[in-house]
N, C-alpha and C positions, 0 to 999 in steps of 0.2 A: 504493500500500500504506500510506503514511503520510499522514495529514491534518495539514498544517502550518498554523499560524496565528501571527500576531504580534499583540502587544497591549501595553498599558501597565499597569504595576503601580499600583493605586489604593489598596491597603490591605495591610498585613502582618497576617496572621491567626495565632492560636496554633498553634504547631507542636509538635514533640516532638524528643527527641535524634536528631540526624542528619537532620532534615527541617525545612525552612522552608515554611510555607504562606502563599500570597499570593492576593489577589483581583486579577484582571486584566480590564481592559476590552478586549474584542476586537470589532473591526468585524464586523457581521453576526451575531455570537453573543451580544453583550451582556457581562455580567459573569460570569466563570467563576472557580471556585476552582482553584488550581494548586499542585502540589508541586514544590519544588526541593531537590535533594540538594547541600548546600554543598560536600562533599568532591569532587563530580563537576563541578558547573557553577558553583559560587559562590553568593553570597548576594544576591538581588535586594532592592531597596528601592523605596519609593514613587517613581514617576517613571521608573523603568527601563523601557526597551523590552525585551521578552523574546520569544524564539522558543519556541513551544509545540508539543508533539505532542498533538493532540486526538483521535486515532484512536479510542481506546476510549471516550472521553467521548461522542463523537458517535454511537457505536453502542450506548451504554448498557451497556457491559460492566463487569466488576468492578474498577474502579479506585477505588471509593468516591466516585464523582462528581467526580473531579479530572482536570484536564489535567496534563501534565508539562512542566516547564521544561527546555528543551534547551540554551538558551544565554542569557547576558546580554551581547549582542554589543557594546554601545556603551561599557561601563564596565569596562576591564581591572582596575581596583582591586577589582572584585567577584569576580574569578576566584580559584580556589583557589591558594594559594601552595605550590608543589611543592618549594621549595628544601630543606625539612627532611624530606622524605619518607624513610622507611626504604628500605634497599636491598630488592630483590626483583625477580623476573622472571615471576611468575605473572600472565598476562593473563586477565581475566575479561570476560564479555559480549564474547567475542572477535570481532573483525572486524565489530562493529557500530559505528555512529558514536560511541557512548559507551563503547567498550572502556576498561577501567581496569586499571592495573597495581598489584599488591599483593604484600606479603611473605608467602610461604607458611610455614605452621608448620614444614615440613621443608625450606625453602629453604636451600641451602648458605650463604647470607649471614646466616641467622638464628641465633638463640641456641639453637634446639632441634634443629638438624640432627643433631648427634651422637647425641642420644637417640632420634631417630626413624629414623635411616638404615637400621638393620637391624631395627627393631621389627616384631614379627609376632604379638603376643599382647596382648589387652586383659584378660587375667587373670580371666576369668569374669565380667566386668562385665555386669550386666543391661542390655540394649538394647531399649527399647520403640519400636516403629515404629507410626506412625499415618498415615492417608492424607490428613488435613486439618490445616491449621495450627491451626484452632479447637480441636483436641483438646489442645493443649499445656497450657493452665492446668488442665484437668480431670485430665490425667495427673499433673501436679505435685501437685494436691490429694490424689490417692490416695497418692502417695509420702509426702507430708508427714503424712498421717494416721497412718502407721505409723512413719516415720523423719523427724521434723521437721528434723533436722540433716543429712540426707543432702545430699551435694554433687552437684548435678544440672547437666548440660550439655545444651544443645540443639544438635543438628546440623541445620542448615537446608539442605535440598536445593533444586535449581533447577527444580522443576516449576511453582512459582508465581512470586511476586515474586522478582526477582534481588537487589535491594538489601535487606540486612537491616534498614536503617533504616526501611523502609516499615512494619515491624511495630511498632505501638504496644504490642501485647501483650508482645513481648520487652523493650521499653524499660521498661515498668511492672513486669514480673516481675523484672527486674534491680534496679530501685530498691527493690522490696519484699524483696529478698534470697531470692527463690524460685529464681533461676537463678544459677549460678556464672559461666557464660560461654556465648556462642554461637559455634559454629564453622560457617562457611559453606563448603559443598562444591560441587564442580562449577563451574558458571557463576555461582552465587550469590556475593555478595561483601559485605564490610562487617561481618563478625563480629569478635569479639575475636581469633580466629585464622582463617586462611584455609587451605583444604585443596583438593587437586586432585580427590580422590575421596571417597566415603563411607568407604572403608577407611582412608584417611589421616586423615580427620576423626575417626573412632572412636579411632584410636591417639592422636591429639593430645588428645582429650577425656580419655582415661584417663591417659596418660603425662606430659602437660604440665600439664593443669588439675587432674588428680587426681580425676576424676569417680567417684562411687560408682555412679551410674546415668546413662545417656545416653538422651535422647529424640530420635528422628529423624522429621522430617516436612517436607514441602515448605513454602515460605514462604506468606504470605497470597495468596489467590487460587489457582485451579487451572484446568486445562484439561480439558474433557470434551466428548465428542461424543454421549453417549447410547448408546454401543456398549460391548461387553464390554472391548475392549482399548484404546480410545481415551480413556484417562483418565490424567492425569499421576500420580495417587496410586497407580497400580499399582506404582510404585517402592518402596512400603513392603515388598513382598516381596523386592525386590533388597537393600534395607537389611538385612533379617534374614539374607539369605544372607551378606552381608559380616560381620555380627556372628558368625555361626556359623564362618565360615572363620577369623576372628581369635580364636577361643576365648572368645567372649562367650556370654551366655545370651540367646537371641532370645525376645522377648516380643511377641506380636501383639495390638495394640489393635484391637478390633473396631469397625467402623463400623455403628452401629445407629440406628434411628429408630422412634419410635411415632407420628410426626406428618407425615413427609414425604409429600406428595401423590403422589409417584411410586412405583408399586408395586414397582419394582426396588430401592428403598431402604428399604422397610418391613420391620421386623424386621432381619435381617442383610442389609446391603447387598451387592448382587452384586459391588461392587468389592472388598470384603473376601474374598469367596469366590474371586475371581480372583487377587488379590494373594497370598493365603496358601495357597490350594488348588492354584494352577497355577504361579505365578512362584516362590514359595518352594520350595526344593529340599532344605532341611535340617530336621532336627527343631526344633520351636519350641513354646514354651508358649503356650496360648490361654486367657487368663483369661475365664471366663464368669460374669457377675454373677448371683447367685442370692439368693432370699429375697424377703420381702414389704416393700414400701415404704408400703403403705396407700393407694396411688394405683392404682385399678383398671386404667386404660389402661397404666400403666407396668408393673405386675405381669403383665398379659396379654402385653405385648411381650416381657418377659424370659423368660417360659415358652416363647414361640414361638422366641426366639433360641436357647435351649438345645436345642430340637429341631432347628433349622436347623444348628447347629454339629455336633450328633451326625451328621446326614446328611452334612455336609461331610467330617467325619473318616473316614467310611466309604469315601470315594474319595480321601482324602489322609491316609494313615496316619502321615505324618511330623508331623502336628499332635497336640499333647497337650492336650486340653481339661481345664481345672482350675477347679473352682467357687470363686468368691470371694464371700463374703457381702457384701450391700450395707449391712449394719448401720452406721450412722453416716456413710455416704458422702454422703447428701443434705445433711446439715448441713455436712460438710467442703466440699462444692461450693458451698454458699451463702456461703462466707467467702473466696472467691478474691479477690485484689487487683485483678483485671480482670474486666469483665463476661463472662459465658459466653454466646457467641453462635455458632451454627452454621447456615448457610443461612438466616439471618434469624430463627432461633428461639432462645429463651433456655431456662434451666433449667426454668421452669414449663411451657414449651411442649413440651419434648422431653427429659424427665428421663432416659429410658432411654438416649438417645444419650450423654449425659455420664456416666452411671453405668458404661456399658460401657468407656469409655476410662479412667475413674478406676480401675476394677477392675484394669486392666493396671498402673497405677501402684502399687496396693496389692500386687499380686503381685511386682512388681520389688523393692519395698522389703522385703517379707517374705523374698525370696530372699537379701538381704544378711546374714541371720542375726541 
């Protein structure tokens, strides 16, 4: 199940917060790029022998072309120093070889336990759910177009990458001041706060960080089988169920495409129809981008999406479609501090997709009053 290799670090490459990147010479494979999470395995340097997991790399799957460093076995000085770790008993990536222990936001040992122990209400906070990590900067662009000072928290679920550090997007959005914090939920770990469930993550976002709006989406990467139910992003519907149960305002960000070669994702993706029409069981707002952009293919797609949403609502009356004008949104999307990319496509390639999720951000910010 796991393809193991060992090699020698020959170069340290540019990384990002929480991630070290190295070039490793591997017998029979040549030179490969590899990622190391210093908090988990330590910090490799040139000359170190490293143990690698190359499973996804050899299969050409979505790791961005990287192997993953599992251990720096010969140099204990490289290993993480656990002496000063905070207390905590949440184990994430449980019973895998790299399970890690973290301090939960509501851990009895932590500073926030008393506040969260009996918490049950996020006080009407808008919660935007999206099925892809790539939606995050576009949702934030929509929020900031209306409320540039809104305090926004990202809840990262465990359908994609488990380490929050893998997301360059989150790191750069934090540096730019677009995100107040990240809360990692479920098996995901490495956020500013750790949570057991999406429910406790939403409570921590609101009551600990003071979020005005929270965005919930899986981490980078996702798992799909080309079937209706075999897609990790279906959890977007479950996230909005959690928001509703906790007294939040559920906002469904639609997955839309004008350029995806797969018919099931053209216009309104079948994944949105499943997540919000079948999994979601509570009333939720569904922002629908409307208006003209001056781009023929984009405008045709948005008209088709409006019809598709209308058809979806006829069988899912808990959904509340709400038109959101696209005026000014393309300009807002062009100014994000991180590149907009989804399934290999940028804003110029698939404007309708980014407009749809940005519309959810606009609606969430408008709901703040």
